[in-house]
C-alpha angles and dihedrals in degrees: 000000000000120000095256088060095039089055090062105033113022121115099014140078122182111284108268093219103043099016088227111173096198116072108263120236105237098202096183136121100207144015131227119251122224089222144333089275091051091053091048092050091053093050091046089054089239095126137026121251146093124290108154130004093232086070103033140344129191094237093047090045090062089052091050093050092048095050091045091053092046089056095039092242134141096237147347141209119213118207139175099272143001091252090055088052091054092047093052091043092057101039092046086067102032108032088123092054133267136119140286116215111214142180111248097235100090141141107267098246091049089053089052091050093052097035103041116006104045094044088065086059094050097263114117123205112215115197119206123218091246143354091264117121094236091054090052094046093055091064099048116105140157091286096052114119101181148351114236134199141155107238087221113018120238111248100349093071092215116152112220121222094239096182093052093045090050092052091052093047094047093047087063095042098252132117127246115236117195132188102220096179098117098042097039119197087279091072100024138017101193095192087069087066100044105275113144106199129027125198127196139190096215086192090079128053098343093055089031104180106077093242107100137051118215144138139196142198117207123198118210091199088222104106114096101225094173091056089059099042096144093055094042108035093156089071096041107037127069116276108224092202089065097040096264100318114165110212099207091052099040100042102025110188091008095056095112100050094039092052089050089054098041097044109025106024090044097048104029103032116202086165125188109225117237090240092054090048088054092050091048090051089054090053094048091056090070101032096107092054093044094049090051090056094040090055095045094049094045092054091054093046092048091050090049091052094045091054094047116100091212092065121084099195143349123207103203120148092209093072114100092232093054114113086229097050095102091050089051088057093046101043108019101041088247092300112125117208123265089235114088142136138231141175131223125225107258095050126230099352093049089047092052091050090050092048094049091048097058114115110170096028107073122230108227144108102257127096135196096045123142084243123073112255137191132198138180099218099191092063099035128017095024098031094116093058126091119249090257093048089049091051092051090049090054098258122131125180091258097042117132116193117210126195103191116216135203100265119120104294094227090060091051092049093045090056093047090047094053091048090050089050091057093045095046106030114196098025117124122259115239118211116252119236114245 
């Protein structure tokens, strides 16, 4: 099936008892065992089934299957937030110590996780000078557990060369983890280009309505854990907490995601509620249509800004002169993301006036909502970073991040125009394209 169909149907058949077509909300904590032996088999990971909703839930399971199929993976784990997904994704590989080599263009909280939080747990985040494969390769050593990148940087808007990064990672025997939140599987399926693990903030485009937190880890099933047993002993040596179970042997291609569930979801929680899973499934049903409108609107808004004399610069990968234009054609089917940044003439103060003057476009720190959103990253999402770290992440003092929604594009442009007028009094108005 194609992704537009997968988004609506995957992971669920009508309930055999009630024949319900909508996915039921299984609002339960626990599940009855057929017998003592049945319960033991579930806890020993010898048989499939549900035992406790911290570990798995039937509603959430549908969501996991749907996301896995959208990405072309073998399995997924849904958790409470995108940041929880990233945390589990990293520690599942490096809980014995080591380092994660990352591109510098990251969401601010992810940078904090890799740069400050995980080092206190013995996992070091190493940030390359750029998103280029050679810059990444220079930082990989015998203690590296993964290469990490956002497929489209938030807010930098850079498009990573997934295929090239995967080749570098695999040549050193480590997997490539990507955060595919901004692109979504509708624009990009990173496993098709060699990525091994995909992480999502379901809160953003997949959920799509700004109502529900959620995250997911998707396993491609492609990385050969057994072939790299010395670097990844946790997948290849007996786990005493499961009576000597070896994940690579027991779960095969699903070893990564099932260890994340069995070890981290079981012991640390970060559980997605069944109701939130249901709401996210509702959002996913329309993601293909919404992304189409997001992309179309963003292109028109970016063109408006580029042609406006009050605007100093626009960082939009869909422009032919963008350094990422060729990668947009290769990976995104020529459809640049609806997340991009720009700066107003007059610098920081003019940018603040513009930001404060928005009426339709909402000032907040989410992205991927049906509504158009704006953010000043230097003072919010990337506030904890130094000026140099902000610059490397694609954030300047005057940067405004836009996440263009699915309203009528003329209304979006009219609001941006009136805010520009207040920020740059006396500059001419340029007519918006219908």
